[in-house]
MARZA-800248 format. One record per residue (C-alpha): residue number from 1; residue in one letter; x, y, z. Coordinates in pm, whole numbers, plus 50000, padded with zeros to 5 digits. Layout:
N
PT   k r     x     y     z
PT NUM A     X     Y     Z
...
***
This chain:
298
PT   k r     x     y     z
PT   1 M 78490 45803 65681
PT   2 K 78865 45786 65624
PT   3 S 78992 45554 65349
PT   4 K 79214 45265 65451
PT   5 P 79532 45408 65287
PT   6 T 79471 45745 65457
PT   7 F 79418 45574 65793
PT   8 I 79738 45368 65759
PT   9 Y 79926 45680 65649
PT  10 G 79797 45863 65957
PT  11 I 79909 45580 66187
PT  12 L 80258 45570 66036
PT  13 I 80294 45948 66068
PT  14 G 80175 45926 66428
PT  15 I 80426 45653 66512
PT  16 L 80709 45856 66359
PT  17 G 80602 46165 66555
PT  18 I 80587 45975 66885
PT  19 V 80925 45808 66829
PT  20 L 81084 46146 66751
PT  21 F 80926 46301 67061
PT  22 S 81053 46008 67266
PT  23 S 81409 46060 67140
PT  24 K 81431 46389 67334
PT  25 A 81511 46222 67666
PT  26 V 81784 46008 67508
PT  27 M 81950 46309 67340
PT  28 V 81935 46511 67663
PT  29 K 82106 46225 67849
PT  30 L 82373 46215 67577
PT  31 A 82430 46589 67623
PT  32 Y 82474 46544 67998
PT  33 R 82780 46331 67928
PT  34 Y 82957 46656 67835
PT  35 N 82895 46804 68182
PT  36 I 82632 47051 68063
PT  37 D 82358 47154 68307
PT  38 A 81984 47121 68251
PT  39 L 81920 47493 68195
PT  40 S 82197 47525 67934
PT  41 I 82075 47235 67717
PT  42 L 81719 47367 67752
PT  43 L 81846 47707 67636
PT  44 L 82009 47554 67329
PT  45 R 81688 47367 67249
PT  46 M 81485 47688 67262
PT  47 L 81745 47897 67076
PT  48 F 81744 47657 66784
PT  49 A 81364 47610 66790
PT  50 F 81285 47983 66822
PT  51 P 81322 48081 66452
PT  52 F 81112 47785 66341
PT  53 Y 80824 47884 66567
PT  54 M 80861 48247 66463
PT  55 A 80812 48134 66103
PT  56 I 80516 47913 66201
PT  57 A 80353 48201 66390
PT  58 Y 80394 48424 66084
PT  59 F 80262 48175 65827
PT  60 Y 79963 48079 66045
PT  61 R 79886 48432 66165
PT  62 N 79551 48418 65982
PT  63 E 79468 48056 66067
PT  64 K 79149 48159 66248
PT  65 K 78934 48469 66224
PT  66 D 79068 48682 66507
PT  67 T 78801 48689 66777
PT  68 T 79053 48683 67061
PT  69 K 79050 48933 67343
PT  70 R 79326 49076 67558
PT  71 K 79255 48828 67839
PT  72 D 79292 48541 67590
PT  73 Y 79647 48650 67519
PT  74 L 79717 48679 67891
PT  75 W 79596 48323 67941
PT  76 L 79808 48212 67644
PT  77 V 80117 48363 67809
PT  78 F 80030 48184 68134
PT  79 F 79985 47845 67968
PT  80 G 80300 47893 67760
PT  81 F 80484 47958 68086
PT  82 V 80334 47657 68268
PT  83 G 80288 47404 67991
PT  84 Y 80606 47445 67791
PT  85 Y 80858 47635 68002
PT  86 L 80801 47484 68348
PT  87 A 80717 47137 68216
PT  88 S 81033 47132 68001
PT  89 Y 81255 47268 68277
PT  90 F 81131 47017 68537
PT  91 D 81173 46737 68283
PT  92 F 81532 46832 68197
PT  93 V 81624 46861 68566
PT  94 G 81465 46523 68638
PT  95 L 81674 46365 68362
PT  96 T 81991 46458 68549
PT  97 Y 81894 46202 68815
PT  98 I 81705 45918 68644
PT  99 K 81721 45706 68331
PT 100 A 81557 45822 68008
PT 101 S 81334 45514 68002
PT 102 L 81203 45577 68354
PT 103 E 81145 45946 68271
PT 104 R 80918 45857 67980
PT 105 I 80719 45609 68190
PT 106 I 80651 45873 68459
PT 107 L 80564 46142 68204
PT 108 F 80322 45901 68038
PT 109 I 80084 45928 68335
PT 110 Y 79974 46282 68244
PT 111 P 79634 46164 68106
PT 112 T 79542 46038 68454
PT 113 I 79638 46377 68601
PT 114 V 79418 46545 68341
PT 115 L 79123 46337 68466
PT 116 V 79189 46446 68825
PT 117 F 79222 46815 68728
PT 118 N 78899 46795 68527
PT 119 K 78730 46656 68837
PT 120 W 78868 46924 69070
PT 121 F 78841 47235 68853
PT 122 L 78580 47157 68587
PT 123 K 78358 46928 68797
PT 124 K 78374 46648 68540
PT 125 A 78295 46311 68691
PT 126 I 78549 46028 68680
PT 127 T 78385 45703 68569
PT 128 K 78445 45366 68732
PT 129 V 78647 45254 68429
PT 130 Q 78864 45565 68455
PT 131 K 78918 45509 68828
PT 132 L 79024 45151 68753
PT 133 A 79260 45281 68482
PT 134 I 79416 45531 68722
PT 135 L 79466 45257 68983
PT 136 I 79626 45025 68726
PT 137 T 79855 45302 68603
PT 138 Y 79987 45394 68945
PT 139 I 80040 45031 69043
PT 140 G 80266 45007 68739
PT 141 I 80448 45328 68835
PT 142 V 80509 45205 69190
PT 143 M 80645 44873 69059
PT 144 T 80875 45040 68807
PT 145 F 80989 45324 69031
PT 146 G 81031 45109 69341
PT 147 S 81260 44875 69153
PT 148 E 81469 45172 69033
PT 149 V 81508 45311 69387
PT 150 S 81649 44978 69502
PT 151 I 81910 45004 69224
PT 152 T 82012 45373 69218
PT 153 G 81912 45499 69563
PT 154 N 81761 45833 69668
PT 155 D 81853 46015 69345
PT 156 A 81566 45827 69186
PT 157 F 81324 45996 69427
PT 158 L 81451 46342 69337
PT 159 G 81452 46276 68964
PT 160 G 81111 46113 68977
PT 161 F 80975 46411 69171
PT 162 F 81088 46661 68906
PT 163 V 80954 46450 68620
PT 164 L 80624 46415 68808
PT 165 L 80614 46796 68837
PT 166 S 80667 46807 68461
PT 167 A 80372 46573 68406
PT 168 I 80153 46781 68642
PT 169 T 80238 47115 68477
PT 170 Y 80185 46969 68129
PT 171 A 79851 46820 68236
PT 172 S 79741 47158 68376
PT 173 Y 79831 47313 68041
PT 174 L 79616 47058 67857
PT 175 V 79319 47117 68087
PT 176 G 79340 47494 68085
PT 177 S 79429 47560 67724
PT 178 G 79152 47350 67569
PT 179 W 78914 47645 67547
PT 180 L 79184 47873 67401
PT 181 I 79293 47657 67110
PT 182 P 78966 47702 66911
PT 183 K 79009 48079 66940
PT 184 F 79364 48086 66802
PT 185 G 79381 47769 66594
PT 186 V 79605 47474 66675
PT 187 M 79917 47583 66487
PT 188 R 79900 47949 66589
PT 189 F 79834 47868 66953
PT 190 T 80117 47615 66967
PT 191 A 80360 47855 66800
PT 192 Y 80266 48143 67032
PT 193 A 80288 47925 67343
PT 194 M 80628 47791 67234
PT 195 L 80755 48144 67175
PT 196 V 80645 48239 67526
PT 197 S 80832 47937 67657
PT 198 C 81145 48035 67462
PT 199 V 81141 48385 67608
PT 200 C 81095 48245 67960
PT 201 V 81398 48020 67916
PT 202 F 81605 48309 67778
PT 203 V 81513 48527 68079
PT 204 H 81574 48242 68326
PT 205 F 81917 48171 68179
PT 206 G 82012 48539 68172
PT 207 M 81913 48588 68536
PT 208 V 82070 48286 68705
PT 209 S 82332 48124 68482
PT 210 K 82700 48213 68471
PT 211 T 82768 47962 68192
PT 212 D 82936 48074 67869
PT 213 I 82711 47933 67598
PT 214 F 82987 47977 67337
PT 215 N 83225 47741 67512
PT 216 F 83051 47402 67487
PT 217 P 83192 47105 67292
PT 218 W 83061 47097 66935
PT 219 Q 82870 46777 67014
PT 220 V 82651 46969 67261
PT 221 Y 82546 47220 66993
PT 222 M 82465 46936 66753
PT 223 L 82255 46764 67018
PT 224 G 82078 47093 67101
PT 225 L 81998 47142 66733
PT 226 A 81878 46783 66700
PT 227 I 81654 46816 67007
PT 228 A 81504 47137 66868
PT 229 I 81437 47007 66517
PT 230 F 81386 46633 66547
PT 231 A 81238 46609 66899
PT 232 T 81040 46934 66909
PT 233 V 80946 47109 66582
PT 234 I 80903 46819 66338
PT 235 P 80708 46584 66572
PT 236 S 80472 46867 66670
PT 237 F 80366 46886 66305
PT 238 L 80355 46508 66258
PT 239 V 80133 46460 66563
PT 240 S 79892 46733 66445
PT 241 I 79870 46572 66099
PT 242 S 79820 46225 66248
PT 243 I 79537 46342 66476
PT 244 K 79370 46508 66178
PT 245 L 79393 46187 65972
PT 246 I 79297 45923 66231
PT 247 N 79129 46130 66511
PT 248 S 79246 46180 66869
PT 249 S 79099 45852 66997
PT 250 N 79304 45638 66759
PT 251 F 79610 45856 66812
PT 252 A 79587 45794 67188
PT 253 V 79639 45424 67115
PT 254 V 79931 45498 66881
PT 255 A 80088 45714 67156
PT 256 G 80127 45399 67366
PT 257 I 80444 45331 67170
PT 258 G 80610 45629 67344
PT 259 P 80758 45458 67652
PT 260 I 80851 45150 67450
PT 261 S 81038 45354 67187
PT 262 T 81224 45545 67458
PT 263 I 81328 45220 67625
PT 264 V 81454 45081 67293
PT 265 L 81645 45402 67208
PT 266 A 81790 45417 67561
PT 267 V 81914 45059 67532
PT 268 I 82076 45131 67193
PT 269 F 82234 45471 67263
PT 270 L 82271 45485 67643
PT 271 N 82322 45119 67731
PT 272 E 82034 45144 67977
PT 273 S 81850 44835 68089
PT 274 L 81530 44755 68274
PT 275 T 81472 44478 68525
PT 276 M 81198 44227 68455
PT 277 L 80988 44395 68728
PT 278 Q 81031 44732 68553
PT 279 I 80930 44584 68219
PT 280 I 80615 44438 68377
PT 281 G 80545 44774 68545
PT 282 T 80589 44955 68212
PT 283 L 80336 44727 68042
PT 284 I 80092 44784 68329
PT 285 V 80132 45164 68296
PT 286 I 80072 45149 67922
PT 287 S 79763 44932 67975
PT 288 G 79622 45178 68226
PT 289 I 79681 45480 68001
PT 290 L 79523 45307 67702
PT 291 L 79220 45232 67920
PT 292 V 79204 45599 68020
PT 293 S 79230 45709 67658
PT 294 K 78962 45466 67544
PT 295 S 78719 45569 67819
PT 296 R 78777 45941 67753
PT 297 N 78710 45909 67382
PT 298 S 78431 45651 67385
***
């Protein structure tokens, strides 16, 4: 049983990790003010993160006794492509159309998508409590998103669609990679998958972009570096440590601060605001996700 100081320490680390993760959307929106496109800021994020994950892959190369097979590495490449490259790209594109706060609310529904994928592909039953949680969550999404459409128009549909694709691809990564992580170890698997994602972004940019990456304002490079370090590398470690200290069930509750922290940061740095209906919808979404998390870990 964890001691009380250790438990509190784990909660505080988890909160810090979630807040840092949540800051990504705000920093991306700040970068867009300098007329940079989604692929370019994603490239900068991966360029700056790449050496860190190379170092992590090296230091954790012996994390687990190597029982992996060639097909395991092929699956790792696939999930790195889907879970980190596609999910990140869809998310960054979606942020060109919608507010950072709305983006985080939509992304936060991925646990409900995981339940559906487990039902379809792994034949895991969805309980009545989980069905109720899914219903509650999507009622909140409809309330929040519907209110945004009435304010910003059809761009909200397009942005919401891309962010939903991000949530779906990330959920598929969570479902499919669960059996691979024990074979590689958490840190090694994450580092390898992130490196795959980095390479995918590099190839994508090289094939389709005509942008000169050496001609951005200095603020864009600083934001790219900040996204890589403070919204990618550091929180990935903090979340892993928090889960180890307080377990995944308790961390799922802590993660509920994600949308709230994004809304607060967006208000401070982007002057965004939510209508009362959107605030109510956000609270409903968070309630539904917490119910999902509780039922999955009970």
